[in-house]
N, C-alpha and C positions, 0 to 999 in steps of 0.2 A: 504494500500500500504506499502511496506517495505521502511524503511529509506534508502536513497542512501548511497553508500560507500563514505568514507572520502578520499579525495586526498590531500596529503600534498606535497609541493614543496619546495626545498631548494632555498632560496633567499640570494644573497650577497649584494644587493643594491636596491634602489628605482626602477630602471628600471626592474630588475628581478621581484620585487614584483608586479608591475603594470601589467606586461605581464602574470604572473601566475594567478592573479585574473581574468584578461580578458579571459584567457583560461578555467576557471572553477575550479581553485583550491579552496578548502575549507579552507586551512590553510597553513601557511608558517613556515618553520624552518629557523631562521635567524642565519647565521654564517659568519665567515670570514676565509680566509686562508685554502682553500681546499687541498693545498699541505700537510697540517697537519691533513686532514680529518675533518676540521671544528672546529674553535675556536670561542670564544666569540667575537661578533662584538662590535664596539664602541657604546657608549650610544647615540651619535649623529646619527648614522645610524639607530638605533632602533627607535628613535624619528621621524626621517624623514620618515621611512617606515610606522610607525603608522599613520602619518598624510596623507600618500598617498593612503592607502588602508583601507578597512573596514572589511576584513576577519580576522580570528584568527591568532595570531602570537605566536610562541614558540621560545624563545631565548636560544641559546646554552650557557651553563656555563661550560667552558672547557678552560684551560689556556695554555696547551701544548699538543703536540702529545702523543698518548698513553692513557692509562686508569687510571693512577695513579692520585690522587687528587692534589699532589704537595702542595703548600702553602694554607692550608684550610682557614686560616683567610683572605687571599687575595681573595679567591673565595667568601667568605661570603661578603666581601666589594663590590666586583663586582656585586654580586646578588642584593645587596641593591641599587647600582647605576642603574642597569637595571630597577628595580621597579620604581625608581624616574623618569626614562626616559619614563615610561608608559607601561612597560612590565607587563603582568599579567599571562603569561604562560611560561614554561621553559622546557629545556632539560638538563639532567645531568646523570651521572653514573660513579662510581669510584670503582676500584678493588684494592686490596692489592697485595703484591708481590707473594702471593700464589694463586691468581686468585679468592679469595673470595671477596664478597662485602665489601667495606670499610665503615662500618656502622658509624664510627665516622665522616667521611667527609660528608656522605649523611645526617646524623642527623643535622650537623652544618648548611649546606647549606639549607636544607629543613626547618629548623627553621627560617631562614631569610625570606624564601618564605611565611611562615605563612599561609599555606592552599591554596596557588596558585596551580593550576593544573600543573602537570609536567609529562614528559616522561622519563623513564629510557632507555637510548640509547643503541647502539649496544655493549657496554661493556658486556652485557649479553651473547653475542655470543663468548666471550673470557673467560667466567667464568668457574671455575673448576667444578662447579655443579650448573647448571641453576635452577634446581628444588629447591635446598636449598636456592639459592639467592631469588627466588620468595617468598618462605615461610618466609624468614627473613624480606622481605620488604612488606609483605602482608597488614599490617595495617598502612603503612606510610601515613600521611595526604597529600592529593593532588595527590598522584601517581595514574594515571588513564590509563597509556599506556606503553607498551614495544615496542620500535623500534627494530626489529630483522629480520635477514635473516634466522634464525634457525640454522646457523652454521657460523663459521668465514670465510669460503670460499665463502659465498654468498647463494642466494636463491636456485640455482640448487642443491647444497649440502644439504641445510637445509629443503627441502620440507617435508621429513618425520616428522621432529620435529615440523614444523609449523602445519601440519595436526594433529599431536598428541596433541599439546597444545590447538588447537582450540576445540578439543573434550572435553577438561578438563575445558572449560569456566564455571566459577561459583564455582569451587572448591577453597579451601583456597589457596591463592597465584596466582590464575588464574582468578580472577575477572576482572583484567585490560584488556583493549582492546589490541589486537595484531595489530601493525602497521608494515606492511611488507615492508622492504627496504634493499638494498644491493645487487646489481646485479639483481634487479627486471626487468623483461621484460614483454611486452604486452602478450606474449604467456603463461606466468604464470597465468595471471589474471583469466581465466575461472575456472581453478581447485581450485584456492584459494577462489574465490567467492563461489564455490560449497561446499567448506569445512566450510563455514560460516565466513570466514575472511572478514572484512568490512572496512579495512583501509590500505592505500597504500602510500608509500613515495618514491619520485623520485628526483634525482639530475641531474646527467649527462643525463638521458633520456629526460629531458626537454630542453636540449641544443644541438641542431643538430650540432653545430660547435665546441663542446667541452667546457671545463671549461673556456677557454679564451674568449668564446662568451656568449651572454646573454641568459636568458630564452626565449624560443619561445612560444608565446601564442598559436600558431597552434599545436605545439607538446603537450602542456598541454591539449588542446582541444581534441586531439586524445586519450589521456588517459582518459579524462572525458567521452568521447563517449564509450570507451571500458568498463568502470566501470558501465555505465548506460544502456548498451545494455541488454535487457531482455534475460534471459537464458531459454532454453526449459525445 
């Protein structure tokens, strides 16, 4: 039997985390401040969520809106505090002013993570050359996932890229799992599954009342059911 698809849900607090796990999420992305598209949460929030659920957590390492690293030494300090709070998996991704991967920042932060598994987030969708970015990061310790919509505008726009990259799985720079998110809808799921994509990321789709409301266990369960429904 094939392994079931991964469902990752954005959680802002313990209430979100508990509901997401109850609905069938496999993993949480922990962030704060969605008005800035998700920044690093407090160490206290990370520790509280870790105590409340037993599924995997990935903690965002991002200090300001946009994809510039900013103060790299502060980022490294924050990464260390998150590890002390019990985090063992992370999310990060930095671009320079030309839209190329900021290797200095990624190297510094990944060095603090010391082999912990991590996701390069949707900065890839703003990269000047995503193929070059993938190849530059191909051998980075711990990097096992790219969170991507395939395009800056979201999954509707990025479907051709997602399908093309799925076909390249296993090539240099394409060994990592594709985690699809960013304007993802349930009607996208059958085609993405058929293309061999096996990981999905939702935020607003898990919150029927919007970002001011909590994660709904029922909404997450609807996604879990869609991902688990056998395909002809």
